SEPA-633147 format. One record per residue (C-alpha): z, y, x. Coordinates in steps of 0.1 Angstrom, whole numbers, plus 5000, padded with zeros to 4 digits. Example, Ala and Ser with C-alpha at 12.3 -4.5 7.8 and 13.67 -1.06 7.14 Angstrom:
BEGIN
507849555123
507149895137
END
This chain:
BEGIN
232871587765
231871827790
228771717771
231471507756
233371397790
230571527813
232671407840
229571297857
227071507879
227671817857
231571797867
233172077885
234472047915
237872207908
239872397935
243372307927
244572637941
247472757921
247672437900
248472157924
252172247923
252472177888
251171837893
252671747923
254771427933
258471497927
260471417958
261671047956
259070967931
257270617932
254770747908
253671107911
253671257874
255571027857
258571167839
261370957821
258570937792
255070837795
252571097787
250771107755
247471197751
247371237714
246671587703
244571857709
243971987743
241672317754
240772497784
238372747794
236172747822
235373037849
232673137828
234373187799
233072867780
235872677761
236072297758
238572137734
239371777732
240971607700
242671257705
243671067675
246270787674
243770547661
241570577692
238870817676
238171207687
235971467692
234971707716
233572067715
232172207747
230372537740
228272487714
228072117716
230071897690
230471487697
232371227683
233970957705
236070647706
238670617736
241370417753
244070557771
245970327796
249770427798
249770227831
250070477861
247170447886
247570547921
250070827924
250570947888
247070917871
246170767839
242970597831
240970727800
237770587790
235670717761
232670657746
230370887725
229670767692
227571097681
226271387700
225571637675
223671857701
223972187712
224372327748
227672217766
229572417789
227772237819
224672387808
223172027792
222071957758
221571607768
222171347740
225171147752
225270917723
226570557737
227770697771
230770557786
232670797804
235870697826
238170957841
241770977853
244071247840
247371387859
249971557834
252471817842
256171717843
256371857808
253471657796
251871977781
248972017806
246671787824
243671777849
240771537844
239171377878
236571147885
238770907906
242570877904
243071147933
243071557934
239471577941
236571657917
238971757887
238972017862
241272177839
244372217837
244072137799
246672297775
248372097748
247872287717
250772297689
250372087659
249172257628
251372207597
249871997570
END
């Protein structure tokens, strides 16, 4: 993910100009970004970086998922904690179960199999976008990732 969640050394230091207002703390809110319903990570999320490289993250209800980052394809197991951390962030831990190879959007073709990543997601108020950060603060983040419509079966 970013080489299957390459939220590590290759993580973009995302400038939140133009994005921060959508993820801002509502006035009078104890937990920023928490609306009436807690955000749901299940589904397909996409974003394209400034170089035009696209990433897709798919999270299934059973804790499995997969990531496409540039040419890289990876499978993962994840846990999403619905308890807010800090000011409206939500913790996601993902372990890459199989890295099928290829160059990712960060320019790496490293095999990430068995690597554990911990990141913090901050959702827009409508829950259809989120940013991903290394810590539960608006630093070292990328996105926003946009929820894709469910495909008819």
